[in-house]
LUMLUMDREN-2810 file (N, C-alpha, C; in Angstrom, 1 decimal):
<atoms>
<atom><aa>M</aa><ch>A</ch><at>N</at><xx>-6.4</xx><yy>29.6</yy><zz>52.6</zz></atom>
<atom><aa>M</aa><ch>A</ch><at>CA</at><xx>-6.1</xx><yy>28.4</yy><zz>51.8</zz></atom>
<atom><aa>M</aa><ch>A</ch><at>C</at><xx>-5.0</xx><yy>28.8</yy><zz>50.7</zz></atom>
<atom><aa>R</aa><ch>A</ch><at>N</at><xx>-4.0</xx><yy>28.0</yy><zz>50.6</zz></atom>
<atom><aa>R</aa><ch>A</ch><at>CA</at><xx>-3.0</xx><yy>28.2</yy><zz>49.6</zz></atom>
<atom><aa>R</aa><ch>A</ch><at>C</at><xx>-3.3</xx><yy>27.6</yy><zz>48.3</zz></atom>
<atom><aa>P</aa><ch>A</ch><at>N</at><xx>-3.0</xx><yy>28.3</yy><zz>47.2</zz></atom>
<atom><aa>P</aa><ch>A</ch><at>CA</at><xx>-3.4</xx><yy>27.7</yy><zz>45.9</zz></atom>
<atom><aa>P</aa><ch>A</ch><at>C</at><xx>-2.4</xx><yy>26.7</yy><zz>45.4</zz></atom>
<atom><aa>F</aa><ch>A</ch><at>N</at><xx>-1.2</xx><yy>26.6</yy><zz>46.0</zz></atom>
<atom><aa>F</aa><ch>A</ch><at>CA</at><xx>-0.2</xx><yy>25.6</yy><zz>45.6</zz></atom>
<atom><aa>F</aa><ch>A</ch><at>C</at><xx>0.1</xx><yy>24.6</yy><zz>46.6</zz></atom>
<atom><aa>T</aa><ch>A</ch><at>N</at><xx>0.3</xx><yy>23.3</yy><zz>46.2</zz></atom>
<atom><aa>T</aa><ch>A</ch><at>CA</at><xx>0.6</xx><yy>22.2</yy><zz>47.1</zz></atom>
<atom><aa>T</aa><ch>A</ch><at>C</at><xx>1.8</xx><yy>21.5</yy><zz>46.5</zz></atom>
<atom><aa>V</aa><ch>A</ch><at>N</at><xx>2.7</xx><yy>21.1</yy><zz>47.3</zz></atom>
<atom><aa>V</aa><ch>A</ch><at>CA</at><xx>3.9</xx><yy>20.3</yy><zz>46.9</zz></atom>
<atom><aa>V</aa><ch>A</ch><at>C</at><xx>3.9</xx><yy>19.1</yy><zz>47.8</zz></atom>
<atom><aa>G</aa><ch>A</ch><at>N</at><xx>4.2</xx><yy>17.9</yy><zz>47.3</zz></atom>
<atom><aa>G</aa><ch>A</ch><at>CA</at><xx>4.3</xx><yy>16.7</yy><zz>48.1</zz></atom>
<atom><aa>G</aa><ch>A</ch><at>C</at><xx>5.3</xx><yy>15.7</yy><zz>47.4</zz></atom>
<atom><aa>I</aa><ch>A</ch><at>N</at><xx>5.5</xx><yy>14.6</yy><zz>48.1</zz></atom>
<atom><aa>I</aa><ch>A</ch><at>CA</at><xx>6.4</xx><yy>13.5</yy><zz>47.6</zz></atom>
<atom><aa>I</aa><ch>A</ch><at>C</at><xx>5.7</xx><yy>12.2</yy><zz>47.7</zz></atom>
<atom><aa>N</aa><ch>A</ch><at>N</at><xx>6.1</xx><yy>11.3</yy><zz>46.9</zz></atom>
<atom><aa>N</aa><ch>A</ch><at>CA</at><xx>5.6</xx><yy>9.9</yy><zz>46.9</zz></atom>
<atom><aa>N</aa><ch>A</ch><at>C</at><xx>6.8</xx><yy>9.0</yy><zz>46.8</zz></atom>
<atom><aa>I</aa><ch>A</ch><at>N</at><xx>7.0</xx><yy>8.1</yy><zz>47.7</zz></atom>
<atom><aa>I</aa><ch>A</ch><at>CA</at><xx>8.0</xx><yy>7.2</yy><zz>47.7</zz></atom>
<atom><aa>I</aa><ch>A</ch><at>C</at><xx>7.4</xx><yy>5.8</yy><zz>47.9</zz></atom>
<atom><aa>G</aa><ch>A</ch><at>N</at><xx>7.8</xx><yy>4.8</yy><zz>47.0</zz></atom>
<atom><aa>G</aa><ch>A</ch><at>CA</at><xx>7.2</xx><yy>3.5</yy><zz>47.1</zz></atom>
<atom><aa>G</aa><ch>A</ch><at>C</at><xx>8.2</xx><yy>2.4</yy><zz>46.8</zz></atom>
<atom><aa>Y</aa><ch>A</ch><at>N</at><xx>7.8</xx><yy>1.2</yy><zz>47.3</zz></atom>
<atom><aa>Y</aa><ch>A</ch><at>CA</at><xx>8.6</xx><yy>0.0</yy><zz>47.1</zz></atom>
<atom><aa>Y</aa><ch>A</ch><at>C</at><xx>7.6</xx><yy>-1.1</yy><zz>46.9</zz></atom>
<atom><aa>L</aa><ch>A</ch><at>N</at><xx>7.9</xx><yy>-2.0</yy><zz>45.9</zz></atom>
<atom><aa>L</aa><ch>A</ch><at>CA</at><xx>6.9</xx><yy>-3.0</yy><zz>45.5</zz></atom>
<atom><aa>L</aa><ch>A</ch><at>C</at><xx>7.7</xx><yy>-4.3</yy><zz>45.1</zz></atom>
<atom><aa>V</aa><ch>A</ch><at>N</at><xx>7.4</xx><yy>-5.4</yy><zz>45.6</zz></atom>
<atom><aa>V</aa><ch>A</ch><at>CA</at><xx>7.9</xx><yy>-6.7</yy><zz>45.1</zz></atom>
<atom><aa>V</aa><ch>A</ch><at>C</at><xx>6.8</xx><yy>-7.3</yy><zz>44.2</zz></atom>
<atom><aa>Y</aa><ch>A</ch><at>N</at><xx>7.1</xx><yy>-7.4</yy><zz>42.9</zz></atom>
<atom><aa>Y</aa><ch>A</ch><at>CA</at><xx>6.1</xx><yy>-7.9</yy><zz>42.0</zz></atom>
<atom><aa>Y</aa><ch>A</ch><at>C</at><xx>6.3</xx><yy>-9.3</yy><zz>41.4</zz></atom>
<atom><aa>G</aa><ch>A</ch><at>N</at><xx>7.2</xx><yy>-10.0</yy><zz>42.0</zz></atom>
<atom><aa>G</aa><ch>A</ch><at>CA</at><xx>7.4</xx><yy>-11.4</yy><zz>41.6</zz></atom>
<atom><aa>G</aa><ch>A</ch><at>C</at><xx>8.6</xx><yy>-12.1</yy><zz>42.2</zz></atom>
<atom><aa>E</aa><ch>A</ch><at>N</at><xx>8.5</xx><yy>-13.4</yy><zz>42.3</zz></atom>
<atom><aa>E</aa><ch>A</ch><at>CA</at><xx>9.6</xx><yy>-14.2</yy><zz>42.8</zz></atom>
<atom><aa>E</aa><ch>A</ch><at>C</at><xx>9.6</xx><yy>-15.5</yy><zz>42.0</zz></atom>
<atom><aa>E</aa><ch>A</ch><at>N</at><xx>10.9</xx><yy>-16.0</yy><zz>41.8</zz></atom>
<atom><aa>E</aa><ch>A</ch><at>CA</at><xx>11.0</xx><yy>-17.3</yy><zz>41.1</zz></atom>
<atom><aa>E</aa><ch>A</ch><at>C</at><xx>12.2</xx><yy>-18.0</yy><zz>41.7</zz></atom>
<atom><aa>S</aa><ch>A</ch><at>N</at><xx>12.2</xx><yy>-19.3</yy><zz>41.6</zz></atom>
<atom><aa>S</aa><ch>A</ch><at>CA</at><xx>13.3</xx><yy>-20.2</yy><zz>42.0</zz></atom>
<atom><aa>S</aa><ch>A</ch><at>C</at><xx>13.6</xx><yy>-21.1</yy><zz>40.9</zz></atom>
<atom><aa>F</aa><ch>A</ch><at>N</at><xx>14.9</xx><yy>-21.3</yy><zz>40.7</zz></atom>
<atom><aa>F</aa><ch>A</ch><at>CA</at><xx>15.4</xx><yy>-22.2</yy><zz>39.6</zz></atom>
<atom><aa>F</aa><ch>A</ch><at>C</at><xx>16.8</xx><yy>-22.7</yy><zz>39.9</zz></atom>
<atom><aa>K</aa><ch>A</ch><at>N</at><xx>17.3</xx><yy>-23.6</yy><zz>39.2</zz></atom>
<atom><aa>K</aa><ch>A</ch><at>CA</at><xx>18.6</xx><yy>-24.2</yy><zz>39.3</zz></atom>
<atom><aa>K</aa><ch>A</ch><at>C</at><xx>19.5</xx><yy>-23.6</yy><zz>38.2</zz></atom>
<atom><aa>R</aa><ch>A</ch><at>N</at><xx>20.7</xx><yy>-23.3</yy><zz>38.5</zz></atom>
<atom><aa>R</aa><ch>A</ch><at>CA</at><xx>21.7</xx><yy>-22.7</yy><zz>37.5</zz></atom>
<atom><aa>R</aa><ch>A</ch><at>C</at><xx>23.0</xx><yy>-23.4</yy><zz>37.7</zz></atom>
<atom><aa>R</aa><ch>A</ch><at>N</at><xx>23.7</xx><yy>-23.6</yy><zz>36.6</zz></atom>
<atom><aa>R</aa><ch>A</ch><at>CA</at><xx>25.0</xx><yy>-24.2</yy><zz>36.6</zz></atom>
<atom><aa>R</aa><ch>A</ch><at>C</at><xx>25.9</xx><yy>-23.3</yy><zz>37.4</zz></atom>
<atom><aa>F</aa><ch>A</ch><at>N</at><xx>26.8</xx><yy>-23.8</yy><zz>38.3</zz></atom>
<atom><aa>F</aa><ch>A</ch><at>CA</at><xx>27.7</xx><yy>-23.0</yy><zz>39.1</zz></atom>
<atom><aa>F</aa><ch>A</ch><at>C</at><xx>28.8</xx><yy>-22.4</yy><zz>38.3</zz></atom>
<atom><aa>S</aa><ch>A</ch><at>N</at><xx>29.3</xx><yy>-23.1</yy><zz>37.3</zz></atom>
<atom><aa>S</aa><ch>A</ch><at>CA</at><xx>30.4</xx><yy>-22.5</yy><zz>36.4</zz></atom>
<atom><aa>S</aa><ch>A</ch><at>C</at><xx>30.4</xx><yy>-23.2</yy><zz>35.1</zz></atom>
<atom><aa>I</aa><ch>A</ch><at>N</at><xx>31.0</xx><yy>-22.6</yy><zz>34.1</zz></atom>
<atom><aa>I</aa><ch>A</ch><at>CA</at><xx>31.1</xx><yy>-23.2</yy><zz>32.8</zz></atom>
<atom><aa>I</aa><ch>A</ch><at>C</at><xx>32.1</xx><yy>-24.4</yy><zz>32.8</zz></atom>
<atom><aa>T</aa><ch>A</ch><at>N</at><xx>33.2</xx><yy>-24.2</yy><zz>33.7</zz></atom>
<atom><aa>T</aa><ch>A</ch><at>CA</at><xx>34.2</xx><yy>-25.2</yy><zz>33.7</zz></atom>
<atom><aa>T</aa><ch>A</ch><at>C</at><xx>33.8</xx><yy>-26.5</yy><zz>34.4</zz></atom>
<atom><aa>N</aa><ch>A</ch><at>N</at><xx>32.8</xx><yy>-26.4</yy><zz>35.3</zz></atom>
<atom><aa>N</aa><ch>A</ch><at>CA</at><xx>32.3</xx><yy>-27.6</yy><zz>36.0</zz></atom>
<atom><aa>N</aa><ch>A</ch><at>C</at><xx>30.8</xx><yy>-27.7</yy><zz>35.8</zz></atom>
<atom><aa>P</aa><ch>A</ch><at>N</at><xx>30.4</xx><yy>-28.3</yy><zz>34.7</zz></atom>
<atom><aa>P</aa><ch>A</ch><at>CA</at><xx>28.9</xx><yy>-28.3</yy><zz>34.4</zz></atom>
<atom><aa>P</aa><ch>A</ch><at>C</at><xx>28.1</xx><yy>-29.2</yy><zz>35.2</zz></atom>
<atom><aa>D</aa><ch>A</ch><at>N</at><xx>28.7</xx><yy>-30.0</yy><zz>36.1</zz></atom>
<atom><aa>D</aa><ch>A</ch><at>CA</at><xx>27.9</xx><yy>-31.0</yy><zz>36.9</zz></atom>
<atom><aa>D</aa><ch>A</ch><at>C</at><xx>27.4</xx><yy>-30.4</yy><zz>38.2</zz></atom>
<atom><aa>V</aa><ch>A</ch><at>N</at><xx>27.9</xx><yy>-29.2</yy><zz>38.6</zz></atom>
<atom><aa>V</aa><ch>A</ch><at>CA</at><xx>27.5</xx><yy>-28.6</yy><zz>39.8</zz></atom>
<atom><aa>V</aa><ch>A</ch><at>C</at><xx>26.5</xx><yy>-27.5</yy><zz>39.6</zz></atom>
<atom><aa>Y</aa><ch>A</ch><at>N</at><xx>25.3</xx><yy>-27.7</yy><zz>40.3</zz></atom>
<atom><aa>Y</aa><ch>A</ch><at>CA</at><xx>24.2</xx><yy>-26.7</yy><zz>40.2</zz></atom>
<atom><aa>Y</aa><ch>A</ch><at>C</at><xx>23.9</xx><yy>-26.1</yy><zz>41.5</zz></atom>
<atom><aa>V</aa><ch>A</ch><at>N</at><xx>23.5</xx><yy>-24.8</yy><zz>41.5</zz></atom>
<atom><aa>V</aa><ch>A</ch><at>CA</at><xx>23.1</xx><yy>-24.1</yy><zz>42.7</zz></atom>
<atom><aa>V</aa><ch>A</ch><at>C</at><xx>21.6</xx><yy>-23.7</yy><zz>42.5</zz></atom>
<atom><aa>D</aa><ch>A</ch><at>N</at><xx>20.9</xx><yy>-23.6</yy><zz>43.7</zz></atom>
<atom><aa>D</aa><ch>A</ch><at>CA</at><xx>19.6</xx><yy>-23.1</yy><zz>43.7</zz></atom>
<atom><aa>D</aa><ch>A</ch><at>C</at><xx>19.6</xx><yy>-21.6</yy><zz>43.8</zz></atom>
<atom><aa>V</aa><ch>A</ch><at>N</at><xx>18.8</xx><yy>-20.9</yy><zz>42.9</zz></atom>
<atom><aa>V</aa><ch>A</ch><at>CA</at><xx>18.8</xx><yy>-19.5</yy><zz>42.8</zz></atom>
<atom><aa>V</aa><ch>A</ch><at>C</at><xx>17.3</xx><yy>-19.0</yy><zz>43.2</zz></atom>
<atom><aa>N</aa><ch>A</ch><at>N</at><xx>17.2</xx><yy>-18.1</yy><zz>44.1</zz></atom>
<atom><aa>N</aa><ch>A</ch><at>CA</at><xx>15.9</xx><yy>-17.5</yy><zz>44.4</zz></atom>
<atom><aa>N</aa><ch>A</ch><at>C</at><xx>16.0</xx><yy>-16.0</yy><zz>44.0</zz></atom>
<atom><aa>R</aa><ch>A</ch><at>N</at><xx>15.1</xx><yy>-15.6</yy><zz>43.1</zz></atom>
<atom><aa>R</aa><ch>A</ch><at>CA</at><xx>15.2</xx><yy>-14.2</yy><zz>42.5</zz></atom>
<atom><aa>R</aa><ch>A</ch><at>C</at><xx>13.9</xx><yy>-13.5</yy><zz>43.0</zz></atom>
<atom><aa>T</aa><ch>A</ch><at>N</at><xx>14.1</xx><yy>-12.3</yy><zz>43.4</zz></atom>
<atom><aa>T</aa><ch>A</ch><at>CA</at><xx>13.0</xx><yy>-11.4</yy><zz>43.8</zz></atom>
<atom><aa>T</aa><ch>A</ch><at>C</at><xx>13.0</xx><yy>-10.2</yy><zz>42.9</zz></atom>
<atom><aa>N</aa><ch>A</ch><at>N</at><xx>11.9</xx><yy>-9.9</yy><zz>42.2</zz></atom>
<atom><aa>N</aa><ch>A</ch><at>CA</at><xx>11.8</xx><yy>-8.8</yy><zz>41.3</zz></atom>
<atom><aa>N</aa><ch>A</ch><at>C</at><xx>11.1</xx><yy>-7.6</yy><zz>42.1</zz></atom>
<atom><aa>S</aa><ch>A</ch><at>N</at><xx>11.7</xx><yy>-6.4</yy><zz>42.0</zz></atom>
<atom><aa>S</aa><ch>A</ch><at>CA</at><xx>11.3</xx><yy>-5.3</yy><zz>42.8</zz></atom>
<atom><aa>S</aa><ch>A</ch><at>C</at><xx>11.2</xx><yy>-4.0</yy><zz>42.0</zz></atom>
<atom><aa>L</aa><ch>A</ch><at>N</at><xx>10.5</xx><yy>-3.1</yy><zz>42.5</zz></atom>
<atom><aa>L</aa><ch>A</ch><at>CA</at><xx>10.4</xx><yy>-1.7</yy><zz>41.9</zz></atom>
<atom><aa>L</aa><ch>A</ch><at>C</at><xx>10.4</xx><yy>-0.7</yy><zz>43.0</zz></atom>
<atom><aa>A</aa><ch>A</ch><at>N</at><xx>11.3</xx><yy>0.3</yy><zz>42.9</zz></atom>
<atom><aa>A</aa><ch>A</ch><at>CA</at><xx>11.3</xx><yy>1.4</yy><zz>43.8</zz></atom>
<atom><aa>A</aa><ch>A</ch><at>C</at><xx>11.0</xx><yy>2.7</yy><zz>43.0</zz></atom>
<atom><aa>N</aa><ch>A</ch><at>N</at><xx>10.2</xx><yy>3.6</yy><zz>43.6</zz></atom>
<atom><aa>N</aa><ch>A</ch><at>CA</at><xx>9.9</xx><yy>4.8</yy><zz>42.9</zz></atom>
<atom><aa>N</aa><ch>A</ch><at>C</at><xx>9.9</xx><yy>6.0</yy><zz>43.8</zz></atom>
<atom><aa>F</aa><ch>A</ch><at>N</at><xx>10.1</xx><yy>7.2</yy><zz>43.2</zz></atom>
<atom><aa>F</aa><ch>A</ch><at>CA</at><xx>10.2</xx><yy>8.5</yy><zz>43.9</zz></atom>
<atom><aa>F</aa><ch>A</ch><at>C</at><xx>9.6</xx><yy>9.5</yy><zz>43.0</zz></atom>
<atom><aa>H</aa><ch>A</ch><at>N</at><xx>8.6</xx><yy>10.3</yy><zz>43.5</zz></atom>
<atom><aa>H</aa><ch>A</ch><at>CA</at><xx>8.0</xx><yy>11.3</yy><zz>42.7</zz></atom>
<atom><aa>H</aa><ch>A</ch><at>C</at><xx>7.8</xx><yy>12.6</yy><zz>43.5</zz></atom>
<atom><aa>L</aa><ch>A</ch><at>N</at><xx>7.9</xx><yy>13.7</yy><zz>42.8</zz></atom>
<atom><aa>L</aa><ch>A</ch><at>CA</at><xx>7.5</xx><yy>15.0</yy><zz>43.4</zz></atom>
<atom><aa>L</aa><ch>A</ch><at>C</at><xx>6.1</xx><yy>15.4</yy><zz>42.8</zz></atom>
<atom><aa>L</aa><ch>A</ch><at>N</at><xx>5.3</xx><yy>15.8</yy><zz>43.7</zz></atom>
<atom><aa>L</aa><ch>A</ch><at>CA</at><xx>3.9</xx><yy>16.2</yy><zz>43.3</zz></atom>
<atom><aa>L</aa><ch>A</ch><at>C</at><xx>3.7</xx><yy>17.7</yy><zz>43.4</zz></atom>
<atom><aa>F</aa><ch>A</ch><at>N</at><xx>3.2</xx><yy>18.3</yy><zz>42.3</zz></atom>
<atom><aa>F</aa><ch>A</ch><at>CA</at><xx>2.8</xx><yy>19.7</yy><zz>42.3</zz></atom>
<atom><aa>F</aa><ch>A</ch><at>C</at><xx>1.3</xx><yy>19.8</yy><zz>42.0</zz></atom>
<atom><aa>Q</aa><ch>A</ch><at>N</at><xx>0.6</xx><yy>20.6</yy><zz>42.7</zz></atom>
<atom><aa>Q</aa><ch>A</ch><at>CA</at><xx>-0.8</xx><yy>20.8</yy><zz>42.5</zz></atom>
<atom><aa>Q</aa><ch>A</ch><at>C</at><xx>-1.1</xx><yy>22.3</yy><zz>42.6</zz></atom>
<atom><aa>V</aa><ch>A</ch><at>N</at><xx>-1.9</xx><yy>22.8</yy><zz>41.7</zz></atom>
<atom><aa>V</aa><ch>A</ch><at>CA</at><xx>-2.4</xx><yy>24.2</yy><zz>41.7</zz></atom>
<atom><aa>V</aa><ch>A</ch><at>C</at><xx>-3.9</xx><yy>24.1</yy><zz>41.7</zz></atom>
<atom><aa>S</aa><ch>A</ch><at>N</at><xx>-4.5</xx><yy>24.8</yy><zz>42.7</zz></atom>
<atom><aa>S</aa><ch>A</ch><at>CA</at><xx>-5.9</xx><yy>24.9</yy><zz>42.9</zz></atom>
<atom><aa>S</aa><ch>A</ch><at>C</at><xx>-6.3</xx><yy>26.3</yy><zz>43.3</zz></atom>
<atom><aa>P</aa><ch>A</ch><at>N</at><xx>-6.4</xx><yy>27.2</yy><zz>42.3</zz></atom>
<atom><aa>P</aa><ch>A</ch><at>CA</at><xx>-6.6</xx><yy>28.6</yy><zz>42.6</zz></atom>
<atom><aa>P</aa><ch>A</ch><at>C</at><xx>-8.1</xx><yy>29.0</yy><zz>43.0</zz></atom>
<atom><aa>F</aa><ch>A</ch><at>N</at><xx>-9.0</xx><yy>28.0</yy><zz>43.0</zz></atom>
<atom><aa>F</aa><ch>A</ch><at>CA</at><xx>-10.4</xx><yy>28.3</yy><zz>43.2</zz></atom>
<atom><aa>F</aa><ch>A</ch><at>C</at><xx>-10.8</xx><yy>27.9</yy><zz>44.6</zz></atom>
<atom><aa>T</aa><ch>A</ch><at>N</at><xx>-11.9</xx><yy>28.6</yy><zz>45.1</zz></atom>
<atom><aa>T</aa><ch>A</ch><at>CA</at><xx>-12.5</xx><yy>28.2</yy><zz>46.4</zz></atom>
<atom><aa>T</aa><ch>A</ch><at>C</at><xx>-13.9</xx><yy>27.8</yy><zz>46.1</zz></atom>
<atom><aa>G</aa><ch>A</ch><at>N</at><xx>-14.6</xx><yy>27.2</yy><zz>47.1</zz></atom>
<atom><aa>G</aa><ch>A</ch><at>CA</at><xx>-16.0</xx><yy>26.9</yy><zz>47.0</zz></atom>
<atom><aa>G</aa><ch>A</ch><at>C</at><xx>-16.1</xx><yy>25.4</yy><zz>47.1</zz></atom>
<atom><aa>T</aa><ch>A</ch><at>N</at><xx>-17.4</xx><yy>24.9</yy><zz>46.8</zz></atom>
<atom><aa>T</aa><ch>A</ch><at>CA</at><xx>-17.7</xx><yy>23.5</yy><zz>46.9</zz></atom>
<atom><aa>T</aa><ch>A</ch><at>C</at><xx>-17.0</xx><yy>22.7</yy><zz>45.9</zz></atom>
<atom><aa>V</aa><ch>A</ch><at>N</at><xx>-17.0</xx><yy>23.1</yy><zz>44.6</zz></atom>
<atom><aa>V</aa><ch>A</ch><at>CA</at><xx>-16.2</xx><yy>22.4</yy><zz>43.6</zz></atom>
<atom><aa>V</aa><ch>A</ch><at>C</at><xx>-15.0</xx><yy>23.2</yy><zz>43.3</zz></atom>
<atom><aa>R</aa><ch>A</ch><at>N</at><xx>-13.8</xx><yy>22.5</yy><zz>43.4</zz></atom>
<atom><aa>R</aa><ch>A</ch><at>CA</at><xx>-12.5</xx><yy>23.2</yy><zz>43.2</zz></atom>
<atom><aa>R</aa><ch>A</ch><at>C</at><xx>-11.7</xx><yy>22.5</yy><zz>42.2</zz></atom>
<atom><aa>P</aa><ch>A</ch><at>N</at><xx>-11.7</xx><yy>22.9</yy><zz>40.9</zz></atom>
<atom><aa>P</aa><ch>A</ch><at>CA</at><xx>-10.9</xx><yy>22.3</yy><zz>39.9</zz></atom>
<atom><aa>P</aa><ch>A</ch><at>C</at><xx>-9.4</xx><yy>22.5</yy><zz>40.2</zz></atom>
<atom><aa>Y</aa><ch>A</ch><at>N</at><xx>-8.6</xx><yy>21.6</yy><zz>39.8</zz></atom>
<atom><aa>Y</aa><ch>A</ch><at>CA</at><xx>-7.1</xx><yy>21.7</yy><zz>40.1</zz></atom>
<atom><aa>Y</aa><ch>A</ch><at>C</at><xx>-6.3</xx><yy>21.1</yy><zz>38.9</zz></atom>
<atom><aa>I</aa><ch>A</ch><at>N</at><xx>-5.1</xx><yy>21.5</yy><zz>38.8</zz></atom>
<atom><aa>I</aa><ch>A</ch><at>CA</at><xx>-4.1</xx><yy>21.0</yy><zz>37.9</zz></atom>
<atom><aa>I</aa><ch>A</ch><at>C</at><xx>-3.0</xx><yy>20.3</yy><zz>38.7</zz></atom>
<atom><aa>E</aa><ch>A</ch><at>N</at><xx>-2.6</xx><yy>19.1</yy><zz>38.3</zz></atom>
<atom><aa>E</aa><ch>A</ch><at>CA</at><xx>-1.6</xx><yy>18.3</yy><zz>39.0</zz></atom>
<atom><aa>E</aa><ch>A</ch><at>C</at><xx>-0.5</xx><yy>17.9</yy><zz>38.1</zz></atom>
<atom><aa>G</aa><ch>A</ch><at>N</at><xx>0.7</xx><yy>17.9</yy><zz>38.6</zz></atom>
<atom><aa>G</aa><ch>A</ch><at>CA</at><xx>1.9</xx><yy>17.5</yy><zz>37.8</zz></atom>
<atom><aa>G</aa><ch>A</ch><at>C</at><xx>2.7</xx><yy>16.5</yy><zz>38.7</zz></atom>
<atom><aa>L</aa><ch>A</ch><at>N</at><xx>3.3</xx><yy>15.6</yy><zz>38.0</zz></atom>
<atom><aa>L</aa><ch>A</ch><at>CA</at><xx>4.1</xx><yy>14.6</yy><zz>38.7</zz></atom>
<atom><aa>L</aa><ch>A</ch><at>C</at><xx>5.5</xx><yy>14.5</yy><zz>38.0</zz></atom>
<atom><aa>F</aa><ch>A</ch><at>N</at><xx>6.5</xx><yy>14.5</yy><zz>38.8</zz></atom>
<atom><aa>F</aa><ch>A</ch><at>CA</at><xx>7.9</xx><yy>14.4</yy><zz>38.2</zz></atom>
<atom><aa>F</aa><ch>A</ch><at>C</at><xx>8.7</xx><yy>13.4</yy><zz>39.1</zz></atom>
<atom><aa>G</aa><ch>A</ch><at>N</at><xx>9.3</xx><yy>12.5</yy><zz>38.4</zz></atom>
<atom><aa>G</aa><ch>A</ch><at>CA</at><xx>10.1</xx><yy>11.5</yy><zz>39.1</zz></atom>
<atom><aa>G</aa><ch>A</ch><at>C</at><xx>10.5</xx><yy>10.3</yy><zz>38.3</zz></atom>
<atom><aa>G</aa><ch>A</ch><at>N</at><xx>10.7</xx><yy>9.2</yy><zz>38.9</zz></atom>
<atom><aa>G</aa><ch>A</ch><at>CA</at><xx>11.1</xx><yy>8.0</yy><zz>38.2</zz></atom>
<atom><aa>G</aa><ch>A</ch><at>C</at><xx>10.9</xx><yy>6.7</yy><zz>39.0</zz></atom>
<atom><aa>A</aa><ch>A</ch><at>N</at><xx>11.2</xx><yy>5.6</yy><zz>38.3</zz></atom>
<atom><aa>A</aa><ch>A</ch><at>CA</at><xx>11.1</xx><yy>4.3</yy><zz>38.9</zz></atom>
<atom><aa>A</aa><ch>A</ch><at>C</at><xx>12.3</xx><yy>3.5</yy><zz>38.5</zz></atom>
<atom><aa>Y</aa><ch>A</ch><at>N</at><xx>12.7</xx><yy>2.6</yy><zz>39.4</zz></atom>
<atom><aa>Y</aa><ch>A</ch><at>CA</at><xx>13.9</xx><yy>1.8</yy><zz>39.3</zz></atom>
<atom><aa>Y</aa><ch>A</ch><at>C</at><xx>13.5</xx><yy>0.3</yy><zz>39.4</zz></atom>
<atom><aa>F</aa><ch>A</ch><at>N</at><xx>13.6</xx><yy>-0.4</yy><zz>38.4</zz></atom>
<atom><aa>F</aa><ch>A</ch><at>CA</at><xx>13.3</xx><yy>-1.9</yy><zz>38.4</zz></atom>
<atom><aa>F</aa><ch>A</ch><at>C</at><xx>14.6</xx><yy>-2.6</yy><zz>38.7</zz></atom>
<atom><aa>F</aa><ch>A</ch><at>N</at><xx>14.5</xx><yy>-3.6</yy><zz>39.6</zz></atom>
<atom><aa>F</aa><ch>A</ch><at>CA</at><xx>15.7</xx><yy>-4.4</yy><zz>39.9</zz></atom>
<atom><aa>F</aa><ch>A</ch><at>C</at><xx>15.3</xx><yy>-5.7</yy><zz>40.4</zz></atom>
<atom><aa>Y</aa><ch>A</ch><at>N</at><xx>16.3</xx><yy>-6.6</yy><zz>40.4</zz></atom>
<atom><aa>Y</aa><ch>A</ch><at>CA</at><xx>16.1</xx><yy>-7.9</yy><zz>41.0</zz></atom>
<atom><aa>Y</aa><ch>A</ch><at>C</at><xx>17.3</xx><yy>-8.3</yy><zz>41.9</zz></atom>
<atom><aa>L</aa><ch>A</ch><at>N</at><xx>17.0</xx><yy>-9.2</yy><zz>42.8</zz></atom>
<atom><aa>L</aa><ch>A</ch><at>CA</at><xx>18.0</xx><yy>-9.7</yy><zz>43.7</zz></atom>
<atom><aa>L</aa><ch>A</ch><at>C</at><xx>18.1</xx><yy>-11.2</yy><zz>43.6</zz></atom>
<atom><aa>D</aa><ch>A</ch><at>N</at><xx>19.2</xx><yy>-11.7</yy><zz>43.4</zz></atom>
<atom><aa>D</aa><ch>A</ch><at>CA</at><xx>19.4</xx><yy>-13.1</yy><zz>43.3</zz></atom>
<atom><aa>D</aa><ch>A</ch><at>C</at><xx>20.1</xx><yy>-13.6</yy><zz>44.6</zz></atom>
<atom><aa>K</aa><ch>A</ch><at>N</at><xx>19.5</xx><yy>-14.7</yy><zz>45.2</zz></atom>
<atom><aa>K</aa><ch>A</ch><at>CA</at><xx>20.1</xx><yy>-15.3</yy><zz>46.4</zz></atom>
<atom><aa>K</aa><ch>A</ch><at>C</at><xx>20.5</xx><yy>-16.7</yy><zz>46.0</zz></atom>
<atom><aa>Y</aa><ch>A</ch><at>N</at><xx>21.8</xx><yy>-17.0</yy><zz>46.2</zz></atom>
<atom><aa>Y</aa><ch>A</ch><at>CA</at><xx>22.3</xx><yy>-18.4</yy><zz>45.9</zz></atom>
<atom><aa>Y</aa><ch>A</ch><at>C</at><xx>22.3</xx><yy>-19.2</yy><zz>47.1</zz></atom>
</atoms>
């Protein structure tokens, strides 16, 4: 059994949607468009785990390094 473990975590999540009307331009305030917005999150992490013990109970130390990117997509 190896005492070190390395892994990755990749995820994507849609955490909200909304629809609203927005003015098409400042110069023509009478024209509106429908906007559909999707709020999303993408993440990527590297996982490091050290478990130097054997037996029934195996304590371990774990570390996580990475980040997340919040973004939204508008559809007109």
